[in-house]
N, C-alpha and C positions, 0 to 999 in steps of 0.2 A: 476401498480400491481406486476407484475413478473419482468419486468424489472426492478425496483428499488431492487426486494429480488436477483435476477437473481445477480446484478450489486454489493450490499453486501455484500451476503453470499460470493462469489469469492474474495473479498475483506479481508474479517473478514475472517482471517485466524487461523491456530494454531499458531501465532507470537500473532494475538489477547489474545488469552487463555490463551498461555502460557510465551509467552514475555511478556507480558503486565504483567503480574502479575509477573512475575519474574520481571521487572524493579520496579514493583511497591513496592516487598519487600529488591530489593537495594538502588532504590531514592528516594521514597517515592511517596507521590503527585504530587512532579512536573512533570511526567508525563504521567497525568493525558490532561490537555490543551494541548502538544506537541501533543498527539491523538486526542482525541475529537476536539481541534478545530481548529488544523493543518489536520487531517485529514479531518474533516468538509467542512475546504477553499478553499479543493482540488477541492471540485464541482462546484466551479467556473471554470475550466478547462473544464466541460463537455460542457459549455456554450461557452468559446472560442474556443475552438475545436472538441468537439465533435459533435456541430448539420454539421458541417463542412465533420467532416469525414463519416457522417450519407449521407449528401444530399451527395456527391462526388458519396461515395459507390453506393448510390442509381442507379446512374446516370450511372455507367460504369461497374456495376456487380462484385465489389471486396469484398474480405469476409476474406483479412486476412491485416494485417496492411502492411507486408513488399510490397502486390501486391499495397496499397494506394499507396506510396515509390516512388518505383515503375512506376508507373502510374502521380504521379506528377512531377519525375523528368524526366520520359523519360530515365532512367535509369537499365538497366537489373545489369549489377556494385552492384548499389550503392544498389537495392532491396534485394540481395545477401548477402551484406556486415551488412544491418539491419537486417536480418532475422538470420545469425551468431550471433548478439551480443545478440538480443535476446534471444534467447534458450542457449547459453554460462551464462547469468546472470540472468537468471530463473531457471535453475537444482540446485544451491544451496538454491534457496529460496523457490524451490522444493521439499528436502531435510528437509527443517523445516516441514512440515507433518508426515513425518512416525518418525521423533526423537519426537515428541509429542504426537503421539500415543505410543511408544514404554514407556513413560513416564508416561501418565495415565495406562495402563494395566498392567506396573507394581508395581505400589502402590496399584491399584483395584483389582489383579487376583493372583497378584503375580508372571506373567507371565515375562521371562527374556525380557529387554529391545528388542534386537534385534530382538526378533520371534515376538515382538508388531507391530515391525515397520514392518517384512513382512508380517505377519497378514492382516493389514488394508489395503496396497498399496495391495494386492494380492485383495482382494476385489474392490479397488476402479477399478480397471484396469478393471476387471469383467466388470461391469457394465456401466465401461467410453465406452469398446471396442463395447459394446450392442447395448448402447442405443442415443450415439451421442447426440449433443447441447441438442435438444428439451428435453431429458433424463436428462441432467445436469442441465438446466433451474428450471424446477420442483422440480427436488431435491435440489436444491437451495434450493427452499421456503419453502421446511421443515423443511431445515434443518437449512436455518439459525431460524428459529422461535423457532427449539428446543433451539439452541445454546442461544438465547436469553433470554427464558424462565429460562434454569439453568442458566444461572449468575444470575440472579436475584432474585433465589431461594435462591443458595448459601450465593449470601450475607444477604440474610435475614438469612438462616439457622447459619451462624458463627457469624454475629453479636449477633442473640442472643444466641448464648451460652455462650457470653461474657458480658452479660448484655443489648443489645442493639448497634444500630451504636454508638449513645454519647459515651455511656460506653465504645467501645471497641477502639475507636480514643482515649478518653484520657487517658485509661490505655498507648498505646504503644505511644502516648504526653510523658508519663512519663518517658520513657522507653529510646526511640529515636524522641525525639524530632525535630532530621535537617528531619526528614522526611515529617513533616509538613512544612518544608518553603523549600526553593532556595540558593543556588542550590542542595539540595536534599543528601540526604543518606551519599554515598559516595562522594560526592563536585562537581558532574561532570558538571551539567547543570549552567555554566557558561553562559552570553551573547550569545557570539560568537554561541556556542553547542546549546543552546534553538534557535538563530535565523535560525542555520542550521537545524536542523530539520525541522521545518516551512516551511523553501524552498526546502527543500529536496520532504515534500508530496507531493507538489504543481508542483514540476518537474517530481518525476519518477513514482505516482502513475498511470496519463491517462497512460504510456507506459509499465506498464503489460499487457503484452497479453491478457492476460485472458480479462481484464478490456477494451482494447482497442477495442479486438474484437467486445466486447455488442456494441461499438456504432453502428457500422452495422446489428444487429438487430433489433435495434429501431424501430418500429409502423413508429411514426413520429420526429420529431424536437420537438414535441409538449410535445412527452414523455419522452424525456433529460431535456426536461425542467423541467417539475413537476417533475423527478426525483432529479434534481440539490439544490429546493428547501428542500425535504423530507431532503437530503443524510446528513447534520449540525447535524441535530436532532435526525437520527438515529446515527452519532457515539457517541455525548453525553450523548443516555444512552447503548450503547453498550461499552464502555471503562468506565467509572467509574468500575463497578460490576472489574471485575476483578483485576485491578488495588489496589482498597481500599481490595478486599481479599488478595493481594499481602502484605500490610502495617499490618493489622492482623493478617497478618501469623506468625507475629514477638511474639505474644501470646502464640504461640504450638511451635513454632521453631526458637527459637532466635538466631541460628548460621550457618545457611546457606553462604556460601560464593560460589563466579564466581557461573559455571554453576548449582550449586548442587538447586539454588534460581529458576530457571525456573519449577522445578516442585512441587516449594511452593502449588499450585492447590490441584493437587489432595492428597500431603501430606496432607494436613490442612482439608480438604472433607473427608478423610478415617480416618480420627485423629478424627474427632469432631462432621459429621455430621451422623455417621449407615451406613449402609451398603447399603439396598436400597437408600436412596440418593446421596451416594458415586457412586452407577452403574446408577444414572438417570446424574446425573452432568457431570459425564468421558461419556458417550452417547453424552451428548450439545457437548463437546466437541473433540470428534470427530467426533461429525456433522459439527463442522466449519472447520475443517484442512479437511475433505472429501473434503465439497464446494467449496474448493480452488485448494487442488488436482485435482480430475476431471477435472475440467475449464482450468486448467494451461496443463494438456495433451492433452484434446481435443483441443487446440488452438495451442499449439508445434506442433501436430500433423498434424493438418491442414496445418502451416508456413512449415512443410521440406516439406507436399505434393506438394506445388503450387508452391515453393520459390525457396529449397533447389534443390530437386529431379530431376528437369526435367531440371536444368542447368548439374546436375554430373549422369545423365543414362535414356534413355528415354524409356521408357515402351510400348514393339510392342503392346502390349492393357489397356486399364484403370484398375487400380485393388489396392483396397484398402489395400491390403496384408505389402506393404512397409510402408504405416502409420501404420498398428497396431505392426508393428514388432518394429518401433518408437518407439509407447507408452510405451511399452515392455521392449525396450534401456533403455528410460529416467527416469523410476522405479528404474531399474535396480541402472543405478548414483545417483537418486537419495536415494536409498538408500546405498547405496558404503560410501557415504557421513556422512551418518546420522547413522553409525556401529561407528564411532568414531570423532565426532563433535570438530571439530579445534575452537569452541568462545562459547560466548551465543549466545543468539536466536537470540537478540538486534543487536550484533558484526555482525552476518553471514546477515542480513537483512537489515542493513544501509549499508554493503559493496556492497551488489547485488544491493540497490536499488538505489544506487548511476553509477552503471554500466549500469543500463538502463534509468537514467534521461540525461543522455548525449545524447540520442537520442531524447530528448525534442526539441532543437534549428530544428532539420531537418523538423520534421513535424510542428512544427509552422512557419518557413518559407515559405516550402514547399502549406499550405494550402493559405495563405495569400498571397503570390506576387507571381504574374502570372508569371514574368519573374522569374525561378531560373534556376542554374546549378547543375549537379550532385557534380562536384568539388569541391565546399565549402562545401555541406555537407557530404561527406568522409570525407576531412580532418579532418572536425569537429569531427566527429564520431573518427576514428582515434586518434587528439591531447586530447580530450576528455579520452578516455581511457588510454593512453599513462599516460599522469599524472596522471593518478586512480593508476597504476602499477605502476609511481614513491614513490607515496603516500603511497603505499601499504608496501612494503619493504624500506621505511623513508629514499630514497636519496633528496626528498626534505620536507622539514616544511608544515607542516597544517597552522600553526599559530596557532593561538585564534578560528579556525571552525574545523568544520568535513571536512572531504576531500572533498563533495558534490561542497563547495565555490568555491575551486582554480579548481575545474576540471570542473565544469561549466563557471566559466570566461574562459577555455580554450576552451571548447567550442563551447557556441556564440562570444568568441574575434575572432577566428576564422574562425567563418563562414561569421561573416561580413567583417571580412578585406577583405576573400579571394572575398563574393559578391561583395565587391564595385572595386576590382581591374578590375576584367572581366568585371565591369559596363563600367570601365573609357576607358578600352579597346576598350568598341563598343560604346565610344562617349555617351553615356547617364547615368547620375549621377540622375534623377530624380525616389525620393522614396517617395509615400505616406505613412504614418503609417494607419495602419485600423483607422476605425472611432468609433472603440469602446475606443480607450486610452484617449479618450477627452470624452467621457459620464460622467455625473454626477452623476451616479450612479459608476459605474466604479472604479471614483476618491473615491466616497465615501465608497467601498469596497476598494481600499488600504488604505484607513486611518485607516481602523477597524483590515487591517492586519498590521500595523502599531501600534495599540495598542493594539496588542497581544504581542510586546516589554512591560512590564510593569517593569521597571528597578525602577521605585519607591516603588515594593514594593517587592522587594528583601529582601531576607534575612527575612520577615516577617512571622511567623505562626500564631498570633492572632489578632484580633479576630474566634469567632469560631463560625461556626455555626453548631449543631448535630456534633460536633466533626471535622467537616471540617473547614478548612483555608478560612475567607472568599474571599482572591484572585479566588477559585477556582470558584464561585457562578459569578465571574466578569468575567469567562473566559465562563459559561455557555450564560447571558448574551452578549456579544459579539456574541456567535454563535446564536443566537433567531435575535440580528441586522442584524446580514448578512444574514439571513431568509429574514427578510423584506425588506433589499436591494433588492435583488436580485430578489425578488416579483416585485418589481418598473419595475426592470430593463429589465424584462421580459413582462409587461405591455406597457412600452415604447421601446419594441420591437417589438411585435406585432402588430404597427399601422405605420411600415416603412421597405422597403424593404432591405437586408441585403447588404450593399456598400463595397465592396469588393476592396483594391487598385488594381491599376494595375500592 
């Protein structure tokens, strides 16, 4: 339970509370399946890569993601590049946490935005430096529960203020009917964008350094499997309240635009819930961002001291001082980005998540192919990040998709081509696929993912249940089906050995 709590709490960040409520305000309930089903489906990656990461980490005494990659490929250079990418693309995600703190404290107590950013960052840095992983894991349990309780409470209070959930939804539907169908309030969620987000979560979330490191901390493979089973349920419960609050926020604040929408939750709570409830909800929101930021700082500090520092400088005696200084430096970098946010939370998150997703092919193939080379992995990372840069500056078009699709095609494609060329050079083209790719339960899960692209329901807002469009219930049922199939997958796996290809 502690593993599940720390894995979920460290993943559900300021973006979960403020970014998703802001997206709910701008785009409506179309954002719910993307986050609830999409993030929940990512749990399958716990089974695909998480168990192997745990096993190899236990055998080789590994505790950071770059250490694993360096060990799999026997390449310090690749390990260094991997570490650099993880740190670089986590810093913008790190900045979302003080941003959210600034928004919350400004609305609650009138504290200037950046002062709130600095205050919460300082508190997180202090207890992270003092307590380490065990302190972070136990605070994650408390903070995660507080966040969940407060999100449910705020939805109940705001809906009650407007006559109940069904009545509040009906009032919003009269004002903004586009929020109850897709492509959503801003017309953003086309088929290509929808598919892109579903793929993005699956590829990027396991590459978050703070999540990746928790695979090493598991007690057993069974703990990882049990955590996988409960993850879709937790995602469904956690993401509904902030998105619903964002939608209902139109009844109190109908004219927010752009980045202003990321403040909708503290705005509406402060307006309708009273001071005590506003304080409690803000505490829950702060708990969400703190449970992520402390984990990010701790993991990136480990990566710096174990994977980057030994390459750059070798101190005469072992000391924790460089790691502590690095934590402070990271915090300052996050504050610098939070000072004047360059975009909305979801825009910042989407781009930084794409940069981390580039690492997925290197990890996947490194875990499942016994004969691997560092060159394909290095070229894959360089190709993926170069493609992301070209897309960022609009030097190449993304087409109907988010940048992640072209970026991952480049990363996977370059890796496979370079790997095959090296196998040809060695005169050995035999490549066997992992056994689970042909497992009937894995194929069923693939089918569930395909069903999540529900093109037949596009543009539909009726009928409704408690004011929610029926197509939202469809995704809750898909998540339930996913959990049932994953349970069968685990049961079938327990009776046989894990057959890795040569």
